[in-house]
Each structure stands twice: as C-alpha cells, then as structure tokens.
C-alpha positions in Angstrom: -38.3 -88.5 214.0 -37.8 -90.1 210.7 -37.2 -88.3 207.4 -39.9 -88.8 204.9 -39.1 -91.5 202.3 -40.0 -89.2 199.5 -37.5 -86.6 200.7 -34.8 -89.2 201.1 -35.4 -90.4 197.5 -35.2 -86.8 196.3 -32.0 -86.2 198.1 -30.3 -89.3 196.7 -31.5 -88.3 193.2 -29.7 -84.9 193.5 -26.0 -84.2 192.7 -25.2 -83.9 196.4 -27.0 -87.1 197.2 -25.1 -89.0 194.5 -21.8 -87.7 195.9 -22.8 -88.8 199.4 -23.8 -92.2 198.1 -20.5 -92.8 196.3 -18.4 -91.8 199.3 -20.3 -93.9 201.8 -20.7 -96.9 199.5 -16.9 -96.9 199.0 -16.3 -97.4 202.8 -19.2 -99.9 203.1 -17.6 -102.1 200.4 -14.3 -101.9 202.2 -16.0 -103.5 205.2 -17.9 -106.1 203.2 -16.0 -106.8 200.0 -17.7 -110.1 199.3 -21.2 -111.2 200.4 -21.6 -114.1 198.0 -24.2 -116.6 199.1 -25.3 -114.4 202.1 -28.6 -112.7 203.0 -28.2 -109.0 203.3 -30.7 -106.7 205.0 -30.8 -102.9 204.8 -32.9 -101.3 207.5 -34.0 -97.7 207.5 -33.4 -96.1 204.1 -30.5 -98.2 202.9 -31.5 -98.8 199.3 -29.0 -96.3 197.8 -26.2 -98.6 199.3 -27.7 -102.0 198.5 -27.3 -102.0 194.7 -23.8 -103.5 194.7 -25.0 -106.5 196.5 -27.7 -107.4 194.0 -26.6 -110.3 191.9 -23.8 -111.1 194.5 -25.7 -111.9 197.6 -28.1 -114.8 197.7 -30.9 -112.5 198.9 -31.3 -108.8 199.5 -34.0 -107.3 201.8 -34.9 -103.7 202.3 -37.4 -103.2 205.2 -38.4 -99.6 205.7 -40.0 -98.2 208.9 -43.7 -97.3 208.7 -43.0 -94.0 210.4 -40.7 -93.1 207.4 -42.7 -94.6 204.6 -41.4 -96.6 201.7 -40.4 -96.2 198.1 -40.2 -99.0 195.5 -36.8 -100.5 195.0 -35.3 -101.6 192.7 -37.3 -99.9 190.0 -36.1 -102.4 187.3 -37.0 -105.6 189.0 -39.1 -107.4 191.7 -39.7 -105.1 194.6 -37.5 -106.0 197.6 -38.9 -103.4 200.0 -41.2 -104.2 203.0 -43.0 -101.7 205.2 -42.3 -102.7 208.8 -42.3 -101.5 212.4 -38.7 -100.8 213.3 -39.1 -102.8 216.6 -40.7 -105.8 215.1 -39.0 -107.2 212.0 -40.9 -109.9 210.1 -38.0 -112.2 209.7 -37.2 -115.5 211.4 -34.5 -115.8 214.1 -30.9 -116.0 212.8 -32.0 -115.6 209.1 -29.8 -112.6 208.2 -26.0 -112.7 207.5 -25.3 -109.0 207.1 -27.4 -106.1 208.5 -26.9 -102.5 207.3 -28.7 -99.7 209.2 -28.7 -96.3 207.5 -31.0 -93.3 208.4 -32.3 -95.4 211.2 -30.5 -95.1 214.5 -30.5 -91.3 214.5 -34.2 -91.1 213.8 -35.9 -94.0 215.5 -37.9 -93.6 218.7 -37.3 -97.3 219.4 -33.5 -97.5 219.1 -33.0 -100.3 221.6 -35.9 -102.4 220.2 -34.5 -101.9 216.7 -31.1 -103.1 217.8 -32.5 -106.1 219.7 -34.6 -107.1 216.7 -31.6 -106.8 214.5 -29.7 -109.0 217.0 -32.5 -111.6 216.9 -32.6 -111.9 213.1 -28.8 -112.0 212.7 -27.1 -115.4 212.4 -24.5 -116.5 214.9 -21.7 -115.3 212.6 -23.7 -112.2 211.5 -22.4 -108.7 211.2 -24.1 -105.4 211.7 -22.9 -102.2 210.0 -24.4 -99.0 211.5 -24.1 -95.7 209.7 -25.1 -92.5 211.5 -24.3 -88.8 211.3 -21.0 -87.8 212.9 -21.6 -85.4 215.8 -18.3 -83.6 215.0 -18.8 -83.4 211.3 -20.2 -80.5 209.3 -23.1 -82.6 207.7 -24.8 -82.9 211.1 -25.1 -79.1 211.2 -27.0 -78.5 208.0 -30.7 -79.4 207.7 -30.7 -79.4 204.0 -29.5 -83.0 204.0 -30.9 -86.1 205.8 -27.7 -86.3 207.9 -28.7 -83.0 209.5 -31.7 -84.5 211.2 -32.1 -86.7 214.3 -29.5 -87.7 216.9 -25.9 -87.6 215.7 -23.2 -89.8 217.3 -19.5 -89.8 217.9 -17.7 -93.0 217.1 -17.5 -93.8 220.8 -21.2 -93.1 221.4 -22.2 -95.3 218.6 -19.9 -98.1 219.7 -21.2 -97.9 223.3 -24.8 -98.0 222.0 -24.1 -101.2 220.1 -22.2 -102.7 223.0 -25.2 -102.1 225.3 -27.4 -104.0 223.0 -25.5 -107.3 222.7 -23.1 -106.4 219.9 -19.3 -106.3 220.0 -18.0 -103.3 218.0 -14.9 -104.3 216.0 -14.1 -101.7 213.3 -14.9 -98.0 212.9 -14.5 -95.6 209.9 -15.7 -92.2 208.8 -16.8 -91.1 205.4 -18.2 -88.0 203.6 -15.4 -85.5 204.2 -16.5 -83.2 201.4 -18.6 -80.2 202.6 -22.4 -80.5 202.3 -22.7 -78.0 199.4 -23.7 -78.6 195.8 -20.9 -76.3 194.5 -19.5 -77.5 191.2 -15.9 -77.4 192.5 -16.9 -79.6 195.5 -18.7 -82.2 193.3 -15.9 -82.4 190.9 -13.2 -82.7 193.6 -15.2 -85.0 195.9 -13.0 -88.1 195.5 -9.8 -86.1 196.1 -11.4 -84.4 199.1 -12.3 -87.9 200.5 -8.7 -89.1 200.1 -7.3 -86.0 201.9 -9.9 -86.2 204.6 -9.2 -89.9 205.3 -5.5 -89.1 205.8 -5.5 -85.7 207.6 -9.1 -84.8 208.8 -10.7 -88.2 209.5 -12.5 -86.9 212.6 -14.5 -84.4 210.5 -16.1 -87.0 208.3 -19.8 -86.5 207.9 -20.9 -90.0 208.9 -19.6 -92.7 211.3 -19.6 -96.3 210.3 -19.2 -99.0 213.0 -19.2 -102.7 212.3 -20.1 -105.1 215.1 -20.5 -108.8 215.5 -23.4 -110.5 217.3 -22.6 -111.3 220.9 -23.7 -114.8 221.9 -24.2 -115.3 225.6 -23.5 -118.8 227.1 -26.6 -120.2 228.8 -26.5 -122.5 231.8 -27.5 -126.1 231.4 -31.0 -127.2 232.3 -31.8 -127.1 236.0 -32.9 -130.3 237.7 -36.6 -130.4 238.0 -38.0 -130.3 241.5 -41.3 -129.9 243.2 -42.2 -126.3 244.0 -42.1 -125.3 247.6 -45.5 -124.7 249.3 -45.6 -122.2 252.1 -48.0 -122.9 255.0 -48.4 -121.3 258.4 -47.5 -123.4 261.4 -49.2 -123.5 264.8 -47.3 -121.9 267.7 -45.7 -124.4 270.0 -45.4 -127.1 267.4 -42.1 -128.8 266.6 -42.1 -127.1 263.2 -42.6 -123.7 264.8 -39.8 -124.3 267.2 -37.5 -125.3 264.3 -38.5 -122.4 262.2 -38.1 -119.8 264.9 -34.4 -120.6 265.2 -33.9 -119.7 261.5 -36.5 -117.0 260.9 -35.4 -113.4 261.4 -38.8 -111.8 260.9 -42.0 -111.8 263.1 -43.6 -114.6 261.0 -42.3 -118.1 260.5 -43.3 -120.5 257.6 -42.3 -124.0 257.1 -41.6 -125.2 253.5 -43.4 -128.4 252.6 -43.0 -130.4 249.4 -45.8 -132.4 247.9 
C-alpha cells in the first residue's frame, strides 16, 4: 500500500526528511555523476532526488502512481509530474535513459508490471536505479518515516527481483546510516555518521540502492512462411489410414493435408 503523497511531502519538508534526502542523494549522484543530454524518469515519489538533474538532463519526468496521489513539482517552474498507473506508463518504448524508483517497489501491488513497464520505456543502454528500505536496517522498523512502510528488501532480494524482470543488477550500495530520530545531535552529526557507517556498518544502512542495466534478449530470425496444417479424419482401410496407423500412438489417427 502506497504512502500518501501529502504525507511524503510533509516528511521531506521535516528536518529528518531533509537529512534522509541528503544522504540518499549523495549515493545516487555517485551512481549517476553526469546525465547530460539524457532523459531521466523518477517513478514513485522521487522528486526529492531529481532536483540535481534539472538543468543537466535534457528532460526530467516525475510520474507518480494514482494510488499514492501527486504533488506539484517543481514549485518554481513548469510542472513535471504526471499521475499514472504504476503498471501502465504513458511513455513510448525506449524513450528513457535513466529510471529512478523511490517509494515504489516496497509499496506497489503491481511490482512486476511496474518493472516490466520500466523495462519497456528504457533505452537499450538505459539504467535503472531502485531504492528501497533495507530489511536489516533500523529505518524499516519505525513507522514514523515512509521507509517503515511496505515491503523491505535485502540487497540480494532486490537484486533477484530485478533479475527476474529482465534487468541485470550491476552495483549495490546502502545509505542512511544515521538513526531515524530527529534528535539535534543526530541531525548535526549525520554526515559523520554516514561516513562511519559506510566503512564499518554498511549492512545497517536504512535503504538499499541497486543499479541494473536493461537486459536485451536475442530474437530468432523470421521463420519461413508455410501453409497451416489442416487436420481431417480418414476412412478406415484407406491408404492414408494404413500409413497413419503406423505412426499414431493414440486411438485416433489424422492425416495432415496442406492446401
């Protein structure tokens, strides 16, 4: 079940939400340091992490699932948000270069359809970056934040989910090592805590990030056209019946005729 868009907006407007945004955005930018000339899509509630791409990417899109609702973004320019069904994206095939999913995979009731649609709209060289709550992290255990709702994942579970839906996982990271509390000491020390967590307690990060490339399957060449076989019953005692009876293993024999 999706978080409400209004609740998500309120969270990211809080001190704790801004801390989470900074920590996750830092890892996201390490994956995608340059998106110049690309089309970037943020599915779910990804707008807190799309701001760095404005002015750099050729195009930024922010589809939000109807079950979640939508909020206007950005507030200081033309709205880039579209209300969509998470299993039916209104974009042409192979039109997206980078796809970011945040607050989506853990909440959607159509996870496979969401991933297949993401696969469809990604270009041949496209990349998907999935962000989801870490099952082993403390953030998944507190409902006061959006990361405490829905289905959390371990890095292996998230990678296998992507692999089962025609993606090839390539890189994994964790973020959000600071505890999910709005204590002043935590907020002030958040960056230092992230650095320590990256080095010594990486498995306890609040979210998992998995980057995957689109898997392209080779398709066989066109088959030679041939007339369809027409099945017809044959009379007992005929030459066709005697020929078919030698090959048939069941009680009925049919001869294949072609027009």
